[in-house]
PDB file of N, CA, C and O in Angstrom, chain B, residues numbered from 101:
ATOM      1  N   MET B 101     -23.883  -0.811  -5.568  1.00  0.00           N
ATOM      2  CA  MET B 101     -22.912  -1.671  -4.924  1.00  0.00           C
ATOM      3  C   MET B 101     -21.738  -0.802  -4.485  1.00  0.00           C
ATOM      4  O   MET B 101     -21.186  -0.040  -5.277  1.00  0.00           O
ATOM      5  N   LYS B 102     -21.365  -0.926  -3.209  1.00  0.00           N
ATOM      6  CA  LYS B 102     -20.245  -0.170  -2.660  1.00  0.00           C
ATOM      7  C   LYS B 102     -19.047  -1.107  -2.516  1.00  0.00           C
ATOM      8  O   LYS B 102     -19.124  -2.145  -1.860  1.00  0.00           O
ATOM      9  N   ILE B 103     -17.938  -0.713  -3.146  1.00  0.00           N
ATOM     10  CA  ILE B 103     -16.735  -1.542  -3.167  1.00  0.00           C
ATOM     11  C   ILE B 103     -15.575  -0.766  -2.559  1.00  0.00           C
ATOM     12  O   ILE B 103     -15.383   0.415  -2.850  1.00  0.00           O
ATOM     13  N   LEU B 104     -14.809  -1.436  -1.718  1.00  0.00           N
ATOM     14  CA  LEU B 104     -13.565  -0.883  -1.183  1.00  0.00           C
ATOM     15  C   LEU B 104     -12.413  -1.679  -1.769  1.00  0.00           C
ATOM     16  O   LEU B 104     -12.364  -2.903  -1.645  1.00  0.00           O
ATOM     17  N   ILE B 105     -11.487  -0.977  -2.411  1.00  0.00           N
ATOM     18  CA  ILE B 105     -10.267  -1.605  -2.923  1.00  0.00           C
ATOM     19  C   ILE B 105      -9.121  -1.137  -2.036  1.00  0.00           C
ATOM     20  O   ILE B 105      -8.886   0.062  -1.890  1.00  0.00           O
ATOM     21  N   VAL B 106      -8.413  -2.087  -1.448  1.00  0.00           N
ATOM     22  CA  VAL B 106      -7.279  -1.780  -0.580  1.00  0.00           C
ATOM     23  C   VAL B 106      -6.024  -2.248  -1.295  1.00  0.00           C
ATOM     24  O   VAL B 106      -5.709  -3.438  -1.313  1.00  0.00           O
ATOM     25  N   ASP B 107      -5.314  -1.295  -1.883  1.00  0.00           N
ATOM     26  CA  ASP B 107      -4.124  -1.626  -2.670  1.00  0.00           C
ATOM     27  C   ASP B 107      -3.254  -0.384  -2.791  1.00  0.00           C
ATOM     28  O   ASP B 107      -3.765   0.724  -2.958  1.00  0.00           O
ATOM     29  N   ASP B 108      -1.954  -0.564  -2.707  1.00  0.00           N
ATOM     30  CA  ASP B 108      -1.032   0.569  -2.805  1.00  0.00           C
ATOM     31  C   ASP B 108      -0.546   0.821  -4.238  1.00  0.00           C
ATOM     32  O   ASP B 108       0.254   1.729  -4.464  1.00  0.00           O
ATOM     33  N   ASP B 109      -1.013   0.042  -5.190  1.00  0.00           N
ATOM     34  CA  ASP B 109      -0.619   0.189  -6.594  1.00  0.00           C
ATOM     35  C   ASP B 109      -1.790   0.806  -7.375  1.00  0.00           C
ATOM     36  O   ASP B 109      -2.803   0.146  -7.608  1.00  0.00           O
ATOM     37  N   GLN B 110      -1.643   2.066  -7.771  1.00  0.00           N
ATOM     38  CA  GLN B 110      -2.734   2.776  -8.444  1.00  0.00           C
ATOM     39  C   GLN B 110      -3.115   2.127  -9.770  1.00  0.00           C
ATOM     40  O   GLN B 110      -4.296   2.068 -10.110  1.00  0.00           O
ATOM     41  N   GLU B 111      -2.138   1.643 -10.515  1.00  0.00           N
ATOM     42  CA  GLU B 111      -2.428   1.016 -11.799  1.00  0.00           C
ATOM     43  C   GLU B 111      -3.249  -0.262 -11.604  1.00  0.00           C
ATOM     44  O   GLU B 111      -4.199  -0.520 -12.343  1.00  0.00           O
ATOM     45  N   LYS B 112      -2.875  -1.048 -10.611  1.00  0.00           N
ATOM     46  CA  LYS B 112      -3.620  -2.281 -10.335  1.00  0.00           C
ATOM     47  C   LYS B 112      -5.042  -1.964  -9.877  1.00  0.00           C
ATOM     48  O   LYS B 112      -5.985  -2.659 -10.256  1.00  0.00           O
ATOM     49  N   SER B 113      -5.198  -0.922  -9.067  1.00  0.00           N
ATOM     50  CA  SER B 113      -6.531  -0.515  -8.624  1.00  0.00           C
ATOM     51  C   SER B 113      -7.406  -0.133  -9.814  1.00  0.00           C
ATOM     52  O   SER B 113      -8.582  -0.491  -9.867  1.00  0.00           O
ATOM     53  N   ALA B 114      -6.826   0.593 -10.767  1.00  0.00           N
ATOM     54  CA  ALA B 114      -7.569   0.981 -11.972  1.00  0.00           C
ATOM     55  C   ALA B 114      -7.974  -0.250 -12.780  1.00  0.00           C
ATOM     56  O   ALA B 114      -9.077  -0.294 -13.325  1.00  0.00           O
ATOM     57  N   GLN B 115      -7.102  -1.241 -12.862  1.00  0.00           N
ATOM     58  CA  GLN B 115      -7.416  -2.474 -13.577  1.00  0.00           C
ATOM     59  C   GLN B 115      -8.538  -3.244 -12.873  1.00  0.00           C
ATOM     60  O   GLN B 115      -9.395  -3.836 -13.530  1.00  0.00           O
ATOM     61  N   ILE B 116      -8.531  -3.234 -11.559  1.00  0.00           N
ATOM     62  CA  ILE B 116      -9.577  -3.914 -10.795  1.00  0.00           C
ATOM     63  C   ILE B 116     -10.917  -3.228 -11.040  1.00  0.00           C
ATOM     64  O   ILE B 116     -11.933  -3.895 -11.238  1.00  0.00           O
ATOM     65  N   ILE B 117     -10.918  -1.906 -11.026  1.00  0.00           N
ATOM     66  CA  ILE B 117     -12.153  -1.161 -11.286  1.00  0.00           C
ATOM     67  C   ILE B 117     -12.688  -1.491 -12.670  1.00  0.00           C
ATOM     68  O   ILE B 117     -13.886  -1.723 -12.832  1.00  0.00           O
ATOM     69  N   SER B 118     -11.824  -1.513 -13.658  1.00  0.00           N
ATOM     70  CA  SER B 118     -12.246  -1.852 -15.024  1.00  0.00           C
ATOM     71  C   SER B 118     -12.832  -3.255 -15.090  1.00  0.00           C
ATOM     72  O   SER B 118     -13.845  -3.475 -15.754  1.00  0.00           O
ATOM     73  N   ALA B 119     -12.203  -4.200 -14.410  1.00  0.00           N
ATOM     74  CA  ALA B 119     -12.695  -5.581 -14.404  1.00  0.00           C
ATOM     75  C   ALA B 119     -14.059  -5.678 -13.740  1.00  0.00           C
ATOM     76  O   ALA B 119     -14.944  -6.373 -14.239  1.00  0.00           O
ATOM     77  N   VAL B 120     -14.236  -4.990 -12.625  1.00  0.00           N
ATOM     78  CA  VAL B 120     -15.523  -5.015 -11.923  1.00  0.00           C
ATOM     79  C   VAL B 120     -16.604  -4.391 -12.796  1.00  0.00           C
ATOM     80  O   VAL B 120     -17.700  -4.936 -12.919  1.00  0.00           O
ATOM     81  N   GLU B 121     -16.295  -3.254 -13.400  1.00  0.00           N
ATOM     82  CA  GLU B 121     -17.273  -2.581 -14.260  1.00  0.00           C
ATOM     83  C   GLU B 121     -17.676  -3.461 -15.442  1.00  0.00           C
ATOM     84  O   GLU B 121     -18.840  -3.469 -15.840  1.00  0.00           O
ATOM     85  N   SER B 122     -16.728  -4.193 -15.997  1.00  0.00           N
ATOM     86  CA  SER B 122     -17.046  -5.050 -17.142  1.00  0.00           C
ATOM     87  C   SER B 122     -17.926  -6.237 -16.750  1.00  0.00           C
ATOM     88  O   SER B 122     -18.625  -6.789 -17.599  1.00  0.00           O
ATOM     89  N   MET B 123     -17.903  -6.637 -15.480  1.00  0.00           N
ATOM     90  CA  MET B 123     -18.721  -7.755 -15.018  1.00  0.00           C
ATOM     91  C   MET B 123     -20.138  -7.340 -14.656  1.00  0.00           C
ATOM     92  O   MET B 123     -21.031  -8.184 -14.588  1.00  0.00           O
ATOM     93  N   LEU B 124     -20.352  -6.056 -14.423  1.00  0.00           N
ATOM     94  CA  LEU B 124     -21.666  -5.589 -14.015  1.00  0.00           C
ATOM     95  C   LEU B 124     -22.495  -5.202 -15.228  1.00  0.00           C
ATOM     96  O   LEU B 124     -21.977  -4.637 -16.191  1.00  0.00           O
ATOM     97  N   ASP B 125     -23.776  -5.506 -15.177  1.00  0.00           N
ATOM     98  CA  ASP B 125     -24.679  -5.116 -16.255  1.00  0.00           C
ATOM     99  C   ASP B 125     -24.858  -3.605 -16.294  1.00  0.00           C
ATOM    100  O   ASP B 125     -24.946  -3.012 -17.369  1.00  0.00           O
ATOM    101  N   SER B 126     -24.911  -2.989 -15.128  1.00  0.00           N
ATOM    102  CA  SER B 126     -25.122  -1.551 -15.039  1.00  0.00           C
ATOM    103  C   SER B 126     -24.148  -0.962 -14.032  1.00  0.00           C
ATOM    104  O   SER B 126     -23.907  -1.545 -12.975  1.00  0.00           O
ATOM    105  N   LYS B 127     -23.592   0.192 -14.362  1.00  0.00           N
ATOM    106  CA  LYS B 127     -22.681   0.865 -13.448  1.00  0.00           C
ATOM    107  C   LYS B 127     -23.430   1.829 -12.536  1.00  0.00           C
ATOM    108  O   LYS B 127     -22.830   2.483 -11.683  1.00  0.00           O
ATOM    109  N   ASP B 128     -24.767   1.912 -12.725  1.00  0.00           N
ATOM    110  CA  ASP B 128     -25.585   2.756 -11.859  1.00  0.00           C
ATOM    111  C   ASP B 128     -25.514   2.236 -10.436  1.00  0.00           C
ATOM    112  O   ASP B 128     -25.688   1.043 -10.189  1.00  0.00           O
ATOM    113  N   GLY B 129     -25.259   3.130  -9.514  1.00  0.00           N
ATOM    114  CA  GLY B 129     -25.198   2.729  -8.121  1.00  0.00           C
ATOM    115  C   GLY B 129     -23.859   2.146  -7.710  1.00  0.00           C
ATOM    116  O   GLY B 129     -23.699   1.735  -6.561  1.00  0.00           O
ATOM    117  N   LEU B 130     -22.885   2.098  -8.624  1.00  0.00           N
ATOM    118  CA  LEU B 130     -21.559   1.589  -8.288  1.00  0.00           C
ATOM    119  C   LEU B 130     -20.750   2.706  -7.635  1.00  0.00           C
ATOM    120  O   LEU B 130     -20.609   3.796  -8.191  1.00  0.00           O
ATOM    121  N   SER B 131     -20.227   2.421  -6.458  1.00  0.00           N
ATOM    122  CA  SER B 131     -19.402   3.374  -5.730  1.00  0.00           C
ATOM    123  C   SER B 131     -18.118   2.666  -5.323  1.00  0.00           C
ATOM    124  O   SER B 131     -18.155   1.669  -4.602  1.00  0.00           O
ATOM    125  N   VAL B 132     -16.987   3.180  -5.785  1.00  0.00           N
ATOM    126  CA  VAL B 132     -15.694   2.560  -5.488  1.00  0.00           C
ATOM    127  C   VAL B 132     -14.864   3.513  -4.635  1.00  0.00           C
ATOM    128  O   VAL B 132     -14.686   4.683  -4.975  1.00  0.00           O
ATOM    129  N   THR B 133     -14.359   2.986  -3.520  1.00  0.00           N
ATOM    130  CA  THR B 133     -13.451   3.725  -2.651  1.00  0.00           C
ATOM    131  C   THR B 133     -12.119   3.001  -2.678  1.00  0.00           C
ATOM    132  O   THR B 133     -12.070   1.772  -2.629  1.00  0.00           O
ATOM    133  N   ILE B 134     -11.029   3.771  -2.756  1.00  0.00           N
ATOM    134  CA  ILE B 134      -9.695   3.169  -2.767  1.00  0.00           C
ATOM    135  C   ILE B 134      -8.943   3.621  -1.523  1.00  0.00           C
ATOM    136  O   ILE B 134      -8.862   4.813  -1.227  1.00  0.00           O
ATOM    137  N   ALA B 135      -8.398   2.651  -0.805  1.00  0.00           N
ATOM    138  CA  ALA B 135      -7.524   2.922   0.340  1.00  0.00           C
ATOM    139  C   ALA B 135      -6.146   2.394  -0.023  1.00  0.00           C
ATOM    140  O   ALA B 135      -6.003   1.234  -0.408  1.00  0.00           O
ATOM    141  N   ASN B 136      -5.132   3.243   0.099  1.00  0.00           N
ATOM    142  CA  ASN B 136      -3.797   2.806  -0.319  1.00  0.00           C
ATOM    143  C   ASN B 136      -2.929   2.291   0.826  1.00  0.00           C
ATOM    144  O   ASN B 136      -1.793   1.872   0.602  1.00  0.00           O
ATOM    145  N   THR B 137      -3.455   2.320   2.052  1.00  0.00           N
ATOM    146  CA  THR B 137      -2.753   1.718   3.189  1.00  0.00           C
ATOM    147  C   THR B 137      -3.762   0.942   4.033  1.00  0.00           C
ATOM    148  O   THR B 137      -4.963   1.207   3.979  1.00  0.00           O
ATOM    149  N   LEU B 138      -3.272   0.000   4.798  1.00  0.00           N
ATOM    150  CA  LEU B 138      -4.143  -0.794   5.664  1.00  0.00           C
ATOM    151  C   LEU B 138      -4.765   0.081   6.745  1.00  0.00           C
ATOM    152  O   LEU B 138      -5.938  -0.095   7.074  1.00  0.00           O
ATOM    153  N   SER B 139      -4.009   1.015   7.302  1.00  0.00           N
ATOM    154  CA  SER B 139      -4.569   1.882   8.344  1.00  0.00           C
ATOM    155  C   SER B 139      -5.675   2.769   7.775  1.00  0.00           C
ATOM    156  O   SER B 139      -6.664   3.035   8.458  1.00  0.00           O
ATOM    157  N   ASN B 140      -5.521   3.226   6.543  1.00  0.00           N
ATOM    158  CA  ASN B 140      -6.566   4.006   5.889  1.00  0.00           C
ATOM    159  C   ASN B 140      -7.809   3.145   5.677  1.00  0.00           C
ATOM    160  O   ASN B 140      -8.931   3.607   5.885  1.00  0.00           O
ATOM    161  N   ALA B 141      -7.612   1.904   5.266  1.00  0.00           N
ATOM    162  CA  ALA B 141      -8.733   0.984   5.053  1.00  0.00           C
ATOM    163  C   ALA B 141      -9.486   0.738   6.356  1.00  0.00           C
ATOM    164  O   ALA B 141     -10.716   0.714   6.365  1.00  0.00           O
ATOM    165  N   ILE B 142      -8.767   0.559   7.442  1.00  0.00           N
ATOM    166  CA  ILE B 142      -9.396   0.330   8.743  1.00  0.00           C
ATOM    167  C   ILE B 142     -10.236   1.540   9.145  1.00  0.00           C
ATOM    168  O   ILE B 142     -11.340   1.388   9.669  1.00  0.00           O
ATOM    169  N   ARG B 143      -9.714   2.734   8.900  1.00  0.00           N
ATOM    170  CA  ARG B 143     -10.453   3.955   9.217  1.00  0.00           C
ATOM    171  C   ARG B 143     -11.727   4.045   8.388  1.00  0.00           C
ATOM    172  O   ARG B 143     -12.798   4.334   8.922  1.00  0.00           O
ATOM    173  N   VAL B 144     -11.617   3.799   7.088  1.00  0.00           N
ATOM    174  CA  VAL B 144     -12.777   3.867   6.196  1.00  0.00           C
ATOM    175  C   VAL B 144     -13.816   2.815   6.570  1.00  0.00           C
ATOM    176  O   VAL B 144     -15.015   3.096   6.559  1.00  0.00           O
ATOM    177  N   LEU B 145     -13.367   1.615   6.899  1.00  0.00           N
ATOM    178  CA  LEU B 145     -14.300   0.543   7.277  1.00  0.00           C
ATOM    179  C   LEU B 145     -15.053   0.868   8.563  1.00  0.00           C
ATOM    180  O   LEU B 145     -16.159   0.373   8.780  1.00  0.00           O
ATOM    181  N   GLY B 146     -14.454   1.698   9.413  1.00  0.00           N
ATOM    182  CA  GLY B 146     -15.135   2.125  10.630  1.00  0.00           C
ATOM    183  C   GLY B 146     -16.224   3.153  10.364  1.00  0.00           C
ATOM    184  O   GLY B 146     -17.096   3.371  11.205  1.00  0.00           O
ATOM    185  N   GLU B 147     -16.175   3.791   9.187  1.00  0.00           N
ATOM    186  CA  GLU B 147     -17.118   4.858   8.854  1.00  0.00           C
ATOM    187  C   GLU B 147     -18.204   4.432   7.870  1.00  0.00           C
ATOM    188  O   GLU B 147     -19.315   4.961   7.909  1.00  0.00           O
ATOM    189  N   VAL B 148     -17.895   3.485   6.990  1.00  0.00           N
ATOM    190  CA  VAL B 148     -18.790   3.121   5.893  1.00  0.00           C
ATOM    191  C   VAL B 148     -18.872   1.603   5.803  1.00  0.00           C
ATOM    192  O   VAL B 148     -17.883   0.909   6.041  1.00  0.00           O
ATOM    193  N   SER B 149     -20.043   1.088   5.461  1.00  0.00           N
ATOM    194  CA  SER B 149     -20.142  -0.346   5.205  1.00  0.00           C
ATOM    195  C   SER B 149     -20.091  -0.579   3.694  1.00  0.00           C
ATOM    196  O   SER B 149     -20.610   0.221   2.916  1.00  0.00           O
ATOM    197  N   PHE B 150     -19.465  -1.676   3.291  1.00  0.00           N
ATOM    198  CA  PHE B 150     -19.257  -1.999   1.887  1.00  0.00           C
ATOM    199  C   PHE B 150     -19.878  -3.352   1.571  1.00  0.00           C
ATOM    200  O   PHE B 150     -20.005  -4.216   2.438  1.00  0.00           O
ATOM    201  N   ASP B 151     -20.260  -3.513   0.312  1.00  0.00           N
ATOM    202  CA  ASP B 151     -20.777  -4.790  -0.165  1.00  0.00           C
ATOM    203  C   ASP B 151     -19.638  -5.752  -0.505  1.00  0.00           C
ATOM    204  O   ASP B 151     -19.792  -6.970  -0.414  1.00  0.00           O
ATOM    205  N   LEU B 152     -18.499  -5.191  -0.897  1.00  0.00           N
ATOM    206  CA  LEU B 152     -17.353  -6.001  -1.326  1.00  0.00           C
ATOM    207  C   LEU B 152     -16.070  -5.281  -0.961  1.00  0.00           C
ATOM    208  O   LEU B 152     -15.940  -4.077  -1.184  1.00  0.00           O
ATOM    209  N   VAL B 153     -15.115  -6.023  -0.396  1.00  0.00           N
ATOM    210  CA  VAL B 153     -13.775  -5.487  -0.114  1.00  0.00           C
ATOM    211  C   VAL B 153     -12.777  -6.337  -0.870  1.00  0.00           C
ATOM    212  O   VAL B 153     -12.756  -7.560  -0.738  1.00  0.00           O
ATOM    213  N   ILE B 154     -11.945  -5.675  -1.669  1.00  0.00           N
ATOM    214  CA  ILE B 154     -10.875  -6.355  -2.409  1.00  0.00           C
ATOM    215  C   ILE B 154      -9.570  -5.901  -1.771  1.00  0.00           C
ATOM    216  O   ILE B 154      -9.239  -4.716  -1.792  1.00  0.00           O
ATOM    217  N   LEU B 155      -8.829  -6.852  -1.203  1.00  0.00           N
ATOM    218  CA  LEU B 155      -7.671  -6.535  -0.370  1.00  0.00           C
ATOM    219  C   LEU B 155      -6.397  -7.145  -0.938  1.00  0.00           C
ATOM    220  O   LEU B 155      -6.340  -8.340  -1.225  1.00  0.00           O
ATOM    221  N   ASP B 156      -5.384  -6.313  -1.095  1.00  0.00           N
ATOM    222  CA  ASP B 156      -4.050  -6.770  -1.467  1.00  0.00           C
ATOM    223  C   ASP B 156      -3.422  -7.395  -0.222  1.00  0.00           C
ATOM    224  O   ASP B 156      -3.237  -6.711   0.785  1.00  0.00           O
ATOM    225  N   LEU B 157      -3.099  -8.659  -0.278  1.00  0.00           N
ATOM    226  CA  LEU B 157      -2.569  -9.358   0.896  1.00  0.00           C
ATOM    227  C   LEU B 157      -1.120  -9.004   1.213  1.00  0.00           C
ATOM    228  O   LEU B 157      -0.645  -9.294   2.311  1.00  0.00           O
ATOM    229  N   MET B 158      -0.419  -8.390   0.284  1.00  0.00           N
ATOM    230  CA  MET B 158       0.977  -8.007   0.509  1.00  0.00           C
ATOM    231  C   MET B 158       1.107  -6.509   0.770  1.00  0.00           C
ATOM    232  O   MET B 158       2.145  -5.917   0.478  1.00  0.00           O
ATOM    233  N   LEU B 159       0.073  -5.904   1.311  1.00  0.00           N
ATOM    234  CA  LEU B 159       0.047  -4.472   1.566  1.00  0.00           C
ATOM    235  C   LEU B 159       0.838  -4.148   2.838  1.00  0.00           C
ATOM    236  O   LEU B 159       0.630  -4.788   3.869  1.00  0.00           O
ATOM    237  N   PRO B 160       1.740  -3.166   2.778  1.00  0.00           N
ATOM    238  CA  PRO B 160       2.472  -2.793   3.989  1.00  0.00           C
ATOM    239  C   PRO B 160       1.555  -2.061   4.969  1.00  0.00           C
ATOM    240  O   PRO B 160       0.647  -1.344   4.549  1.00  0.00           O
ATOM    241  N   TYR B 161       1.787  -2.235   6.260  1.00  0.00           N
ATOM    242  CA  TYR B 161       1.015  -1.531   7.266  1.00  0.00           C
ATOM    243  C   TYR B 161       1.701  -0.216   7.568  1.00  0.00           C
ATOM    244  O   TYR B 161       2.781  -0.190   8.159  1.00  0.00           O
ATOM    245  N   LEU B 162       1.075   0.871   7.164  1.00  0.00           N
ATOM    246  CA  LEU B 162       1.624   2.207   7.410  1.00  0.00           C
ATOM    247  C   LEU B 162       0.651   2.990   8.264  1.00  0.00           C
ATOM    248  O   LEU B 162      -0.557   2.959   8.029  1.00  0.00           O
ATOM    249  N   LEU B 163       1.170   3.687   9.251  1.00  0.00           N
ATOM    250  CA  LEU B 163       0.308   4.497  10.128  1.00  0.00           C
ATOM    251  C   LEU B 163       0.026   5.832   9.528  1.00  0.00           C
ATOM    252  O   LEU B 163      -0.681   6.642  10.127  1.00  0.00           O
TER     253      LEU B 163
END
């Protein structure tokens, strides 16, 4: 499972990863990418497809 986390708070991203890992039976095949800006997320989404995107709705748009 490929997951993209879009969040500018590193601690919150780590907590999200822990929560996702605890919900999965197996961590085999789990790939997590973190984008800390919306522009970075847009770039990554243009290059890779993900099974799940977790997006911080209060993320600032930085170029």
